[in-house]
C-alpha positions in Angstrom: -38.1 14.8 -53.5 -37.6 18.3 -52.5 -34.1 19.9 -52.5 -34.2 21.5 -49.2 -37.0 24.0 -48.8 -40.3 23.5 -50.1 -41.4 27.2 -49.8 -38.5 28.2 -52.0 -38.9 25.7 -54.7 -42.6 26.4 -54.9 -42.9 25.7 -58.5 -43.5 22.2 -59.5 -41.9 19.3 -57.4 -42.6 15.6 -57.3 -44.6 16.0 -54.1 -47.0 18.8 -55.1 -49.1 19.3 -58.0 -48.8 23.2 -58.6 -47.3 26.2 -56.6 -49.9 26.3 -54.1 -49.1 25.2 -50.6 -48.9 21.4 -50.4 -50.5 20.1 -47.3 -48.5 17.0 -48.1 -45.3 18.2 -46.4 -44.0 21.7 -45.4 -40.5 21.4 -44.9 -38.9 17.9 -44.9 
């Protein structure tokens, strides 16, 4: 999942598709 901040690692995580604002999770 996300390391700690989704806004900081806005490149390509498992929860999002690209570097845009994923409405799935903001800061989990």
